[in-house]
C-alpha positions as CSV (number, residue, x, y, z in Angstrom):
1,M,-23.9,-346.1,65.5
2,K,-25.0,-344.1,68.5
3,A,-21.8,-343.7,70.5
4,L,-18.1,-343.2,69.6
5,I,-15.8,-344.0,72.5
6,F,-12.1,-343.1,72.6
7,D,-9.3,-344.5,74.7
8,C,-6.9,-341.7,75.7
9,D,-3.2,-342.8,75.8
10,G,-2.0,-343.8,72.3
11,V,-5.3,-342.8,70.7
12,L,-5.9,-339.1,71.3
13,A,-2.1,-338.6,71.6
14,D,1.0,-340.8,71.5
15,T,1.4,-340.1,75.2
16,E,4.1,-342.7,76.0
17,R,6.5,-341.5,73.3
18,D,5.7,-337.8,73.2
19,G,4.7,-337.3,76.8
20,H,5.8,-339.7,79.5
21,R,9.2,-340.4,77.9
22,V,9.9,-336.7,77.5
23,A,8.8,-336.1,81.1
24,F,11.2,-338.8,82.4
25,N,14.1,-337.3,80.5
26,R,13.3,-333.8,81.9
27,A,13.1,-335.2,85.4
28,F,16.5,-336.8,85.0
29,A,18.0,-333.6,83.6
30,A,16.5,-331.6,86.5
31,K,18.4,-333.9,88.9
32,G,21.6,-333.5,86.9
33,Y,21.7,-337.1,85.7
34,G,23.1,-337.7,82.2
35,I,20.3,-340.1,81.3
36,Q,18.4,-339.9,78.1
37,W,15.7,-342.5,77.2
38,D,15.4,-342.5,73.4
39,V,12.3,-343.8,71.6
40,E,13.7,-347.3,71.1
41,M,15.0,-347.7,74.6
42,Y,11.7,-346.5,76.1
43,G,9.8,-349.1,74.0
44,E,11.9,-351.8,75.7
45,L,11.4,-350.2,79.1
46,L,7.6,-350.3,78.6
47,K,7.7,-354.0,79.0
48,I,8.1,-353.2,82.7
49,A,4.7,-352.2,84.1
50,G,4.7,-348.9,86.0
51,G,6.9,-345.8,85.9
52,K,8.5,-346.4,89.3
53,E,9.2,-350.0,88.4
54,R,10.6,-348.9,85.1
55,M,13.1,-346.6,86.7
56,R,14.1,-349.1,89.3
57,H,14.8,-351.7,86.6
58,Y,16.8,-349.2,84.6
59,F,19.0,-348.2,87.5
60,T,19.5,-351.8,88.6
61,V,20.7,-352.8,85.2
62,N,22.7,-349.6,84.4
63,G,23.8,-348.4,87.8
64,W,22.3,-346.1,90.3
65,P,23.1,-342.4,90.5
66,D,25.9,-341.5,92.9
67,D,23.6,-339.5,95.1
68,A,21.0,-342.3,95.3
69,G,21.2,-342.9,99.0
70,D,17.7,-344.1,99.9
71,K,16.7,-345.7,96.6
72,D,13.0,-345.9,97.5
73,A,13.0,-342.1,98.3
74,L,14.8,-341.3,95.1
75,I,12.4,-343.3,92.9
76,K,9.5,-341.6,94.7
77,E,11.0,-338.1,94.2
78,L,11.8,-338.8,90.5
79,H,8.3,-340.1,89.8
80,G,6.7,-337.1,91.5
81,L,8.8,-334.8,89.5
82,K,8.1,-336.7,86.3
83,T,4.4,-336.5,86.9
84,S,4.5,-332.8,87.4
85,L,6.5,-332.3,84.2
86,F,4.1,-334.5,82.3
87,M,1.2,-332.3,83.3
88,E,3.3,-329.2,82.3
89,I,3.8,-330.7,78.9
90,I,0.1,-331.2,78.4
91,A,-0.8,-327.7,79.7
92,A,1.8,-326.1,77.5
93,G,0.3,-327.7,74.4
94,Q,3.6,-329.6,73.7
95,L,1.8,-333.0,73.3
96,P,0.6,-333.2,69.7
97,V,-2.9,-334.7,69.0
98,R,-2.8,-337.7,66.7
99,P,-3.8,-337.2,63.1
100,G,-7.6,-337.4,62.4
101,V,-8.8,-337.2,66.0
102,K,-10.2,-333.7,65.8
103,R,-11.7,-334.4,62.4
104,L,-13.5,-337.6,63.5
105,V,-14.8,-335.9,66.6
106,D,-16.2,-333.0,64.5
107,E,-17.8,-335.5,62.2
108,A,-19.5,-337.3,65.2
109,I,-20.7,-333.9,66.5
110,R,-22.3,-333.1,63.2
111,E,-24.0,-336.5,63.1
112,R,-25.2,-336.1,66.7
113,I,-23.3,-339.2,67.8
114,M,-22.6,-339.4,71.5
115,L,-18.9,-339.1,72.5
116,A,-17.0,-340.5,75.4
117,V,-13.5,-341.2,76.7
118,C,-12.6,-344.4,78.6
119,S,-9.2,-344.6,80.2
120,T,-7.9,-345.9,83.5
121,S,-5.0,-343.4,83.4
122,N,-4.8,-340.5,85.8
123,E,-8.2,-338.7,85.8
124,K,-6.6,-335.2,85.9
125,S,-4.3,-335.8,83.0
126,V,-7.0,-337.4,80.9
127,N,-9.3,-334.4,81.3
128,M,-6.5,-332.1,80.6
129,I,-5.5,-333.9,77.5
130,V,-9.1,-333.8,76.2
131,N,-9.4,-330.1,77.1
132,T,-6.0,-329.0,75.7
133,L,-5.7,-331.2,72.6
134,L,-9.3,-331.1,71.5
135,G,-10.3,-327.7,72.9
136,P,-13.0,-326.8,75.4
137,E,-15.7,-326.5,72.7
138,R,-15.2,-330.1,71.6
139,K,-14.9,-331.3,75.2
140,K,-18.4,-329.9,75.9
141,H,-19.8,-332.5,73.5
142,F,-18.4,-335.5,75.4
143,A,-21.2,-337.1,77.3
144,C,-18.8,-338.7,79.8
145,I,-15.1,-338.9,80.4
146,L,-14.3,-342.0,82.5
147,A,-10.8,-342.1,83.9
148,G,-8.6,-343.0,86.9
149,D,-9.8,-345.5,89.5
150,I,-13.4,-345.2,88.5
151,V,-13.3,-349.0,87.9
152,S,-11.7,-351.7,90.0
153,R,-10.4,-353.8,87.1
154,K,-8.3,-352.4,84.2
155,K,-8.3,-353.4,80.5
156,P,-8.5,-356.1,79.1
157,D,-11.4,-356.4,81.6
158,P,-14.5,-354.8,80.0
159,E,-15.6,-353.1,83.2
160,I,-14.9,-349.5,82.0
161,Y,-16.7,-350.1,78.7
162,N,-19.7,-351.7,80.5
163,L,-19.8,-348.6,82.7
164,A,-19.7,-346.3,79.7
165,R,-22.6,-348.2,78.1
166,R,-24.7,-347.6,81.2
167,E,-23.6,-343.9,81.5
168,L,-24.5,-343.3,77.9
169,D,-27.7,-345.5,78.2
170,V,-27.0,-347.1,74.8
171,A,-26.8,-350.8,73.7
172,A,-23.3,-352.2,73.3
173,D,-23.8,-353.1,69.7
174,H,-24.5,-349.4,68.9
175,C,-21.1,-348.4,70.3
176,V,-17.8,-348.1,68.4
177,V,-14.5,-347.9,70.4
178,V,-11.2,-346.5,69.2
179,E,-8.3,-348.2,70.8
180,D,-4.5,-348.6,70.2
181,S,-3.6,-351.7,72.2
182,R,-4.5,-355.4,72.3
183,N,-5.7,-355.0,75.9
184,G,-8.0,-352.2,74.9
185,L,-9.3,-354.1,72.0
186,L,-10.1,-357.2,74.1
187,A,-11.9,-355.0,76.7
188,A,-14.1,-353.4,74.0
189,K,-14.9,-356.7,72.3
190,A,-15.7,-358.3,75.7
191,A,-18.1,-355.5,76.3
192,G,-19.9,-356.4,73.0
193,M,-18.7,-353.3,71.2
194,R,-17.2,-352.8,67.7
195,C,-13.6,-351.7,67.8
196,I,-11.3,-349.7,65.6
197,V,-7.6,-350.0,66.3
198,T,-5.3,-347.1,65.4
199,K,-1.8,-348.3,66.0
200,S,0.5,-346.2,68.2
201,S,4.3,-346.1,68.3
202,Y,4.6,-348.9,70.9
203,T,1.7,-351.1,69.9
204,H,2.2,-351.6,66.1
205,D,3.5,-355.2,66.6
206,E,0.6,-356.4,68.7
207,R,-2.1,-358.7,67.5
208,F,-5.4,-357.2,66.4
209,E,-7.2,-359.9,64.5
210,E,-10.4,-359.4,66.6
211,A,-10.7,-355.8,65.5
212,D,-13.4,-354.6,63.1
213,L,-10.8,-352.2,61.5
214,V,-7.1,-351.7,61.9
215,V,-5.3,-348.5,60.7
216,D,-2.0,-346.8,61.3
217,E,-3.8,-343.6,62.1
218,L,-7.3,-342.1,61.7
219,G,-5.9,-339.7,59.2
220,D,-6.5,-336.2,57.9
221,P,-7.0,-335.1,54.3
222,P,-5.9,-336.2,51.8
223,R,-5.3,-339.5,53.6
224,V,-8.4,-340.1,55.7
225,N,-8.5,-343.7,56.9
226,V,-11.5,-343.6,59.2
227,S,-14.6,-341.5,58.8
228,I,-18.1,-341.7,60.3
229,E,-19.3,-342.6,56.8
230,R,-16.8,-345.5,56.5
231,I,-17.7,-346.8,60.0
232,A,-21.4,-346.7,59.1
233,E,-20.8,-348.5,55.8
234,E,-18.4,-351.2,56.9
235,M,-19.5,-351.9,60.4
236,F,-23.3,-351.4,60.3
237,R,-24.9,-351.3,56.8
238,R,-23.2,-354.5,55.6
239,R,-24.3,-356.5,58.6
């Protein structure tokens, strides 16, 4: 293994459950709406792609606020507020890093394995998550952080992982990707890379049979599920 590549949302942090959902609820509260999306409800709403579309669907089914007026304008206002609140959550350190992420990054640094992040989420939030959750010292060891609209096709298309391979100047079969979703897994495998899946709150029921390893979390002592040693042993030395 020469490169370890992390997805961001669901891998570095459970951003949907602990970040976006919380930010939506704070936006509703700021507007004086008695709306609270709990963990289970938000899981159902995630079947609707896009935050604006998610709110529109919810209001259509459950009723619009009395002051809705221009519905498009309200959705735009709420989404902008939610985005600002999400960034505040990250900056304030209120978004917890998932177990084992820091440990595995530190192991990779000690072994001189290149590090990268590949996410099509908002570039500013991805960089802030890496800097805030992992710390600036660890962030300095990341050879590249690819995020936002840097590619034209999102996962499961392998475009972002193919770009990472070129940026890192390393062969695909020397790369290991850490993902949490089926779309991410398919993107990594289509790029010819090995892939570990660490299930997140809203992906635990997805299919991951193509993965090289599937775990509930990377894990910290005494329950370490994924280590550089295990990756080397199970994904490279036995092949």
